[in-house]
C-alpha positions in Angstrom: 10.0 24.1 23.5 11.2 21.9 26.3 14.9 21.6 26.9 16.4 18.3 27.9 17.4 19.6 31.3 13.7 20.0 32.2 12.9 16.3 31.5 12.0 14.3 34.6 13.7 11.1 35.9 13.1 7.8 34.1 10.4 5.6 35.6 9.3 2.2 34.5 5.6 1.1 34.5 4.8 -2.3 33.1 1.5 -4.1 33.0 1.0 -7.8 32.3 -2.3 -9.0 30.8 -3.6 -12.6 30.8 -2.0 -16.0 30.4 -2.2 -18.9 28.1 -0.3 -21.1 25.6 1.9 -20.1 22.7 2.8 -23.5 21.3 0.4 -23.3 18.4 1.1 -21.0 15.5 -1.4 -18.1 15.2 -4.2 -18.6 12.6 -4.3 -16.2 9.7 -6.0 -12.9 10.5 -8.4 -11.4 8.0 -7.5 -8.0 6.6 -9.0 -5.3 8.7 -8.9 -1.5 8.3 -8.0 -1.1 11.9 -7.1 -4.2 13.9 -6.4 -3.9 17.6 -2.7 -4.2 16.8 -1.2 -3.1 13.5 2.4 -4.3 13.1 4.3 -2.2 10.6 7.8 -3.4 9.7 10.8 -1.8 8.1 14.3 -2.2 6.7 15.9 0.3 9.0 17.8 2.3 6.4 15.4 2.2 3.5 13.8 5.7 3.1 11.2 4.5 0.6 9.9 1.9 3.0 9.7 4.5 5.8 7.8 6.9 3.5 5.3 4.3 2.4 4.7 3.1 6.0 4.2 6.7 7.2 1.6 7.2 4.5 -0.2 4.0 5.6 -0.4 5.2 9.1 -1.2 8.9 8.2 -4.2 7.8 6.1 -5.6 5.7 9.0 -5.2 8.5 11.5 -6.7 11.1 9.1 -9.7 8.8 8.9 -10.1 9.0 12.7 -8.1 6.2 14.1 -6.3 7.0 17.4 -3.9 4.2 18.3 -0.9 4.4 20.6 2.3 4.1 18.7 4.9 1.6 20.1 8.4 2.1 18.7 11.4 -0.2 18.7 13.6 2.9 18.5 12.9 3.7 22.2 14.1 1.4 25.0 11.4 0.5 27.5 13.3 2.1 30.4 12.9 5.5 28.7 9.1 5.6 29.0 9.0 8.3 31.7 11.5 10.4 29.7 9.4 9.9 26.6 6.2 10.8 28.4 7.8 14.1 29.6 9.0 14.8 26.1 5.6 14.4 24.6 4.1 16.7 27.3 6.7 19.5 26.8 7.8 19.3 23.2 6.1 21.3 20.4 7.6 19.3 17.6 9.3 16.0 16.7 12.8 17.6 16.6 12.5 18.4 20.3 11.5 14.8 21.1 14.4 13.5 19.1 16.8 15.8 20.9 15.6 14.6 24.3 15.5 10.9 23.4 18.3 10.8 20.8 20.7 7.9 20.9 23.4 6.6 18.5 21.5 3.6 17.1 19.0 5.1 14.6 18.8 7.6 11.7 16.2 9.7 13.6 15.1 11.8 10.6 13.5 8.7 9.1 11.3 8.5 12.2 10.6 12.2 12.4 7.3 12.1 10.4 5.8 9.4 12.6 6.8 11.2 15.8 5.4 14.4 14.4 2.1 12.6 13.5 1.9 11.3 17.1 2.4 14.8 18.6 0.0 16.5 16.3 -2.8 14.0 17.0 -2.0 13.4 20.7 -1.2 9.7 20.1 0.8 8.2 23.0 4.3 7.0 22.1 5.4 3.8 23.8 9.0 2.8 24.3 9.0 -0.8 23.3 12.6 -2.1 23.0 14.9 -4.1 25.2 17.9 -2.0 26.2 21.4 -3.1 25.3 22.2 -3.6 28.9 19.2 -6.0 29.3 20.0 -7.7 26.0 23.5 -8.4 27.3 22.0 -9.9 30.5 19.7 -12.1 28.4 22.6 -13.3 26.3 24.4 -14.4 29.4 21.5 -15.6 31.6 18.6 -16.5 29.3 15.3 -15.1 28.1 13.6 -15.3 31.5 16.3 -13.1 33.2 14.7 -9.8 32.0 11.2 -10.6 33.2 9.4 -10.7 36.6 7.9 -14.0 37.9 4.4 -13.4 36.7 5.6 -12.7 33.1 7.8 -15.8 33.2 4.8 -17.9 34.2 2.4 -16.2 31.7 4.7 -16.7 28.7 6.0 -20.1 30.0 9.6 -18.9 29.9 10.6 -21.6 32.5 10.1 -24.1 29.7 12.0 -24.6 26.5 11.2 -22.1 23.8 9.2 -23.4 20.9 11.5 -25.2 18.5 10.3 -23.5 15.4 10.9 -20.0 16.9 14.4 -21.0 17.9 15.2 -22.5 14.5 13.7 -19.5 12.6 15.6 -17.0 14.7 18.8 -18.9 14.4 18.4 -18.9 10.6 17.8 -15.1 10.6 20.7 -14.4 12.8 23.1 -16.6 10.9 22.0 -15.0 7.6 22.2 -11.5 9.0 25.8 -12.2 10.0 26.8 -13.7 6.6 26.9 -17.2 8.1 30.2 -16.3 9.8 29.1 -16.2 13.5 30.8 -18.7 15.8 28.2 -21.3 16.8 28.8 -20.5 20.5 27.3 -17.0 20.0 24.1 -17.9 18.3 22.0 -19.2 21.2 22.5 -16.1 23.2 21.6 -13.8 20.3 18.5 -15.9 19.7 17.5 -15.4 23.3 18.0 -11.6 23.1 15.9 -11.4 19.9 13.1 -13.5 21.5 13.2 -11.3 24.7 12.8 -8.2 22.5 9.7 -9.7 20.9 8.2 -10.7 24.2 8.7 -7.2 25.6 7.2 -5.7 22.5 4.2 -8.0 22.8 3.9 -7.4 26.5 4.0 -3.6 26.2 1.5 -3.6 23.3 -0.9 -5.5 25.4 -0.4 -3.1 28.3 -2.1 -0.4 26.2 -5.4 -2.3 26.1 -8.2 -1.3 25.5 -6.5 1.2 23.2 -5.5 0.0 19.8 -1.7 0.0 19.1 0.6 0.4 16.1 4.0 -1.2 16.4 6.9 0.3 14.5 9.7 -2.2 14.3 12.0 -4.1 12.0 10.5 -6.7 9.6 12.0 -9.5 11.7 10.0 -8.4 14.8 6.6 -8.2 12.9 6.9 -11.7 11.4 3.8 -13.6 12.2 5.6 -17.0 12.4 8.4 -16.3 14.8 8.1 -12.6 15.9 5.9 -10.4 18.1 2.6 -11.9 16.7 3.5 -15.3 18.2 3.9 -13.8 21.6 0.7 -11.7 21.3 -1.1 -14.9 20.9 0.6 -16.5 23.9 -1.7 -14.9 26.4 -5.3 -14.1 26.8 -7.5 -12.4 25.8 -6.8 -12.8 22.1 -6.2 -9.6 20.1 -6.8 -9.0 16.4 -3.7 -8.0 14.6 -2.3 -7.5 11.1 1.4 -7.7 10.1 2.7 -5.6 7.2 6.3 -5.8 6.0 8.1 -3.2 4.0 10.8 -5.3 2.5 13.4 -5.2 -0.2 12.9 -8.8 -1.3 10.4 -11.6 -1.2 9.0 -13.1 2.0 8.5 -16.7 2.9 5.0 -18.1 3.0 3.2 -17.2 6.3 5.7 -14.6 7.4 3.5 -11.6 7.0 -0.2 -10.8 6.3 0.9 -8.3 3.7 4.2 -7.5 1.9 5.0 -4.1 0.4 8.1 -4.5 -1.7 10.4 -1.5 -1.9 13.5 -0.9 -4.0 16.7 -2.0 -2.4 19.1 0.7 -1.0 22.6 0.8 -2.5 24.9 0.1 0.4 28.4 -1.4 1.0 28.8 -5.1 1.1 27.5 -6.0 4.7 29.6 -9.1 4.7 32.9 -7.3 4.0 33.7 -6.8 7.7 33.3 -10.5 8.3 35.6 -11.4 5.5 38.3 -9.0 6.7 38.1 -6.7 3.7 
């Protein structure tokens, strides 16, 4: 088993594929057993959703599918570290020890990491780091990308209005409608930047198929990663599946798997000063 002291230095390797327009919403994608990109959502702390999602992926892998697995839980700057962990670790616990940060309940992701190791499926670090997110909040979406990416995704133009409005609604609701108005635009920019990075890194695995493991907000077909997958050429086939505690709006996902809500403290209490 590899110890964390043997893990090499972090290196970043990013690939940009194609260019095009993202102004038009993506057309519905027909259900496919194995699309080029399978986006599997989550409520981060819902064990039932994690279990059902793992079974979805396990069955596809057992049938012979061999996608790369891109995960929101790993920041993109950690890719070299993650590569070394996959080479040296014998089990998911080792990978978790090497990569562990304070943001996630890692045991919920243990089965998927183990599945990747056992089947030699590459793990892809797909998230924006907190440091880069802070920069985006201050300086705008384009600040975390190089010039070719800015041009390809047209980030020197205003973001599509429906994406901005949709992200604003999600952020306000997620913060109990108690955020100061001045904070919302920066948080929208950070969320959009995360989605673009995920789409960009998913595309970088081509021609290999990819599964994206991320929160339900990221896999929304109307305002999330799918919109940015369709922003550049060539077009990819993709399917978005949410594992959600409630209902979804029309057009948000290709498939919705409802799960029982987790009993948790009132998330709005901290905003109310309770």
